[in-house]
N, C-alpha and C positions, 0 to 999 in steps of 0.2 A: 232308605236313608243312604246318602252317598258317603264316601270314605272320609271326607273332611268333617262332616257332621258326626261321624262315628268317633273320630279322634277327640273332638270337643266333648262328646258325651262321656268318654272315659275319665275326664278330669272332674266329674261332678260327684256329689254325694247324694245317694238315694235314700229317701225317707228319713233323712236326718242322722243316719248312723252307718251307712255302708259306703265307704270311699272306694270308688272304682279305680283300679290300678292296672288293668290290662285286659286283653281279650284272650280267653282260653280256646275258643273255637267258634265257628259259625257253621250253620247247616240249614237244611230245609225248614226246620221249625223256628229257628231264630238264632240268637247270639248268646254265648255263655261268657260272662265276665268274671275276672278274678277281683275280689273286693276284700277290704279289711274292715272288720267291725270296729268302729272308732272307740267304743267303750271297752270292749274286751281285748282289743288288739290281736284278733284272730282272723285268719283267712276264711273267706266264704266263697262259694261258687254261686253266681247269680245268673239264672237262666231266664232270658227275656223272650217272650213270644208275643207277636202282634195279635191283637184281637180280631184282625181280618184274616188270620191264618185259617186255611180251609179246615184243618182238624183241630181247631181251637178247643172245642168241647172235649176232645180226647186228651189234650194237654191238661185241662182242668181236672179231668177224672184221674189222671196220673198224679197230680198234685194232691188231691184229696185222699187217694189211697196211701201215698207215701207219708203224708202228714200224721197218720195214726200209727205208723209202724215204728217199733223200737227193737232193733236187733243189731249186734256188732257187724254183721255182714251186709246191712242195708244202710245206704247213706242217710244221715239225719236231715230231716226237713225242718228248718228253724222257723220259716215263715212263708206265707203266701201274700203277696202285695199286688196292687194294680193302680194304674193311673188311667188317663183318658184313652190312651192308645195301646198300652201294653199290659200284660200280666207278668209277674215276676215270681220265680221259685227260688227262695233263699235256702241253699243246702250246704251240707258238709263239703269242704274242699278236699278232694282225694288226689294223692300223689302216687303214681305207680303205673306199671305197664299192664296191658291186658294179657290174659293167658294165651291168646292167639299170638301176640307179638313175642311172648316169652318162648313159645315153641318154635316159631319161625326163626328166632335169633339163635337159640342154643340147641335146637333139636328136641326130640321127644324126651319126656321125663322118666325118671326111675319109677319102679313099681311103688316104692314107699312114698314118694312125693305125690304120685297120682292118687294114691289112697288118702293121703293127708289132705289134699285139696278136695277130693271127692267127699270126704266126711264133712268138711266145712260147707260145701255146696248143698249137700243133702240136709244139713241142719238149717240152712237159710230157707230152703224150700219147704221143709216141714213146718217151720214157723209161719211162713206165708200161707200155707194151706190151712193152718189152724187159727190164724190171726183174726179173722172176721166171723160173723155169724154164719156165713157160708165160705167155703174155700176160696181164696184169692189165687188165681192162676197167673203165672208170669207169661207163658206162651211165646217167649222169644229167648229162651236160654241158649247161649252160644258163647264160645271162648272170647269173642270181642266184647261181650257185655259183662265180663268178669275181670275186675281189676285186682291186681296183686299189690296190696299196700302193706309193706313190711311183713310179708308172709301171711297176711290175713286177706281172705277173699272178700271182695265187695261186689255185690250184684247191682248193676246199674241198668238204665233204660227200661222203664216200666211203661213204655208207650202202648204196649199191647196188653198189659195186665188188666184183669177184670175179675169181678166175682163170678162164681160158677154160672149163675143164671144169665148174667149179661154176656158172658163169653159164648153162650150158645144161642144168642139171638140171631135171626136171619141177617145176612149181609156178607160183604167181602171178608175173606180171611187172609191173614198174612203169617209169615214165618220165615225162618232162614233155611235155605236149601242145605241138606246134609244134617240138620239138627231137628227140624220140625217133624212131629209124629205123623203117620199116615192119615189119621183122622182130620188133621188140619188142612189137608188137600181136598177133603170131601165136603160138599155143601151141607149135607145132612149128618155128617159125622159128629158124634157127641164128644165134647171135650170135658175132661175132668182131671183130677190130680195125676192120673197115670200118663196124661199127655206131657206134663213136665218131667215125669220120671223117664220117659223115652229120651227126652233131650239130655238129661243127665248122663244117660248111657253113652250117647254120641260124644259128649264132652270127655268122659273118661277114656273112651277109645282114642280120641284125638290127642289127649295128653300123653297117653302111653305109647302110641304108635306114630303120631304126627299126621294121622289121616282120619277122615270121617268114615264111619262104617257104611258098607254097601249091603242092602237087604236083598235076599235073605242073608243074615249075618253068619259068616264063617270065620271064626278066629284063627289066626295063624298058629301053626303047630308049636312054634317056639314061645308063644305067649304064656304068661303065668296062668295056670289053670283056674286058680281061685278068682282072679280078676276077670278073666274071660267069661267065666260062668256068670258073674254078676252083670257084666255088660250084655251078654246074650239075653239074659232075662229082662233087662231094661228095654232093649230095642226089639222085643217081639212085636210083630204086626198086630196080633190080637191083644187088646188091653187086658183081657182076663189072665193072660200068662205073664204079665209084667208084675213087678212089685206093686202091691196095692196101695202102699203109703210110702212117703219119703222116710218116715221113721223106721220102717222095716228095711229099707235100702241102707240107711245110715248104720243100723245095727249090724248088717252083713259086712259092710265096709270096715267097721270097727273090729270085727272078728279077724279080718285079714291083717290088721295092723299088728305087727310083731311086738309083743310086750312080755314082761316077765323077768328079764335079767336085771340085776342090780344097776348096771350102767344105764340101761334104757329108762328105768324108773327115775334115776337121778336126772337124766336129760329132760324128762317130762315134768320136773318140778318147776315151780314158778320163778326160781332164782338160782342161777348157777354161774360161777365165775371160774374160768380156767386161764391161768397166766402162762405166758410163754416167754422164755428168756434164753439167750445164748451164752456159751462160755466165753465168747469173744465176738467182736464185730466180724461179720462175714460168715458166721457159722451156719446161716441159712434159716434163722428163726422165722422170718416173715414168709419165706417160701413154704415152710412146714405149716405155718398158721393159715395161709390161704387155702392150702389143700385140705386141712382139717375143717375149716369153715364150709367149704364146698361139699365135703363128704357128709357133714351133719345135715346140711340143707337138703341134699339129695335123699336123705333118709327121713325127711319130714320133721327135722328139728330146727326151727327158726333160730338164727343166731346172728350176732354182730361181731365183726372183727374190729377192734379198736387199736389204732396206732398211738401208743402212750408216749413215745419219744419220736422226734422228727427224723425218720429214716429217709425221707423224701419219696417214699413209695406212694403215698397218697397224691403228692404233687405230680409225680411221673405218670401215675395211672390216669389222673385227670387230663393231663396234656395229651397222652397217647389216645385215650378213648373219646375225648371231647365230651365226656359225661357231665351232666349238670348235677349240682348238689341240691338235695331237697331241703325242706324247711328245717330239718334236724341237722343239716350239714353233712348228710351221708352221701357217699358215692355208690352208685349201682352199676356193676359191670358183670355181664353174663350172670352167673349164679352166686356172685359175691356181693355182700353189702358191707362197706367199709366206712368207718369213721376216721378220717385223717387226723393227724395231730394239728391242733389249732393254737396250742399254747395256753397258759393259765389265764390270760386276759380275756379270752373269748368265752362267753356264756351262751350255751345253746340249750334248747329243750331236750329233756332226757328221752331218747327213743324207746319205744315199747318192746324191748327184747328181754326175755328171761335168761337166755344163755348168752354169755359174753366171753369172747376170747380176747385177752389183753396182751398185745405184743409190746414187750418192754425192751426189745433189742438186747443189748449186752448188759443192761442195768439189772442184774440179778438181785442185788441188795434191795432195790425198790420193789421188785416183784414179790420178794419174800415178805417184806415189811407190810404189804397190803393184805396179807393173810387170805389168799384166794382159797377156793374150795379144792383146787388141784393145781399142780404146776408141772409144766413140761420143760425140761432142760435140753437144749440142743447144743451138742458139743461138736467142735471140729475134730475129726478123727485123725488129722495129720500128726506125725510124730512130734513136730516142733510145737504143737499146741497141747500135748498131753498133760503137761504140768498145770496149765490153766484149767483144763478139763477136770483134773483131779480135785483141784481146789473148789471148783464150782459144784461138783458132785457132793463133796463134803458139806458145803454150805446148805445145799438142798436137803440132805439127810438130817442135819441138825435142826432144820426148821420144823420137822415133824408134819409137814404138809404132804398129803398124798401126791405122789409124783411118778413120773416116768422119765427116763434118760434116753435120748436119741443121739446116736453117733452118726454124724452126717459126713459126706464126702468119703465114704468107705468104698474101696474098689471091691468088685464082686468076688475076687479071688483072695482077698486079704483074710488071713487066718486069725481068729480071735481066741485067745487062750483063757479058758475059764477053769479055775481051780475046782477040785471036787467039792460037792456040797452046795455050790452056788447055783441057785436057780435064776434063769435069765428072763423071768416073766416080766420084769420091769426094765429090761435092757433091750434096746431096739437098734437095728442097723437100718437107716433110712434107704429105701429104694430110690434109684435115680428116676426122676420124672421132670422133664424140662417144662411142661405146661401144668402148673398147679391148679388151673381152673378146670381141668378135665381129670376126673378120678377114674382110673382104669383098674383092671383086675388086681394087679400087684399092689397098687397103692390102696385099693379098697380093703384088702386083707390087712395091710399095715395099719391103716387108721382104725379099723375095727378092733384089732388087738390092742392098740394104744388106748382107745377109749375104755375098753374093758378093764385095763389095768389101773388107770388113774382114777376111775370112778368107783372102785370097789373097796376103798378105804386104805388105811395105813398097812404097810407090810410089817412083819415082826422085826423087832430091833436086831435079833441075831442075824437075819438075812441082810439087813443094812450093813452091819459090821463086816460080814463076809464079802459083800460086794465092794465096800470101800477098800478093804484089803486087796481085792483083785485089781481095782483101779490103780492103787499105789504100786502093785507089782508090775502092771503094764507100764507105768511111768518109769520105774527103775530100769526095766528092760530097754525102753526106748532111749534112755539117757546113756546106757552102756553100749549102744550100737555105734 
């Protein structure tokens, strides 16, 4: 079909309900269109393949396999249609980058984030292996086939997937170099669940180091011992030495995930709102919020930073990065997901995030009135702003909302006077970091301590009174200078 006819085709309605509105991509197999379901007003991806396609039967097999699967990590197949010349796969429209693109763009991931995504992947594969009367093997697990959709892994491209018996029928075998198990290169090699487990190991190594493993596998000395042990077992040449099931692998990854502290338990709840506000404009609330969002995501806690007042940060970020907004109106830049301020007149779908960071700028009254689960107050530490900082701290204490106070723009040598008996566990001096999108050692410790404080509940009233008295004394001293 020539380009002119393709454009005409995009303006049509398929099967009386799918309005085609664009082309998502073209490839060897066919064309993928973006469509809107006219009745539900929801986006769909429509994959069209010619019946003359050489591997048409493989496409039909992929469609039949996917049509029966229901898992959060596997795209939903809504329908399979056909006309005289083409077959159509109507599936869930996915927005996101592949894990391959993510690592290429921002570098290798943290241990915590690698484990977080690894648990999701093992869960998908465990479901796939148990979904049919015999295990369904994917056989092409690789970072390019894993989309990150709002911190949820989605496994795509089931072109090589097959039930166990069909996977071992004579014929040509395919796989991705660097990810495929040794038995996939052997004509008589038996493929089973452990073939996919090998590939999971290569993906974990890629996420954590930015490289695919070389066999025989020798982990770097600086690599986390627990994670390297799991990867080593996954990528053994002999299948007998690998994890025998994806369930077993998932359980081992879960043991690596650090849990137990009150703060981490709160972060793993289904709903958590942390408000951020400044004592004045320019205190650095947005800068602190970006860093906190990045820190949480690096540790495997999906979250959304929402701009509640128009600070023009969302507009500036959009212009600077040229990033496109998704169907929820969200901007994705490096390891930050931001919802810019749109105003009260704009209605958007509610994005699927349990942890939300709300940036209220200098509107502390509004931040307090919304009764968040915790509140972070960012104060300008300059002498001429001390009075406003004192008033803001007093307002936060009266709210009885779990909180932390950050003094920003403090010089490293500035001496802070704390009266006897006042514990500084909820008082922080923000370290200087020019790039909030990159969390380094000093900022890592800062955000870890901050999270531990605001998510462990209210402090005792006596401590609040002593701290307020200290702030007032600091204000008096600054006024007398």
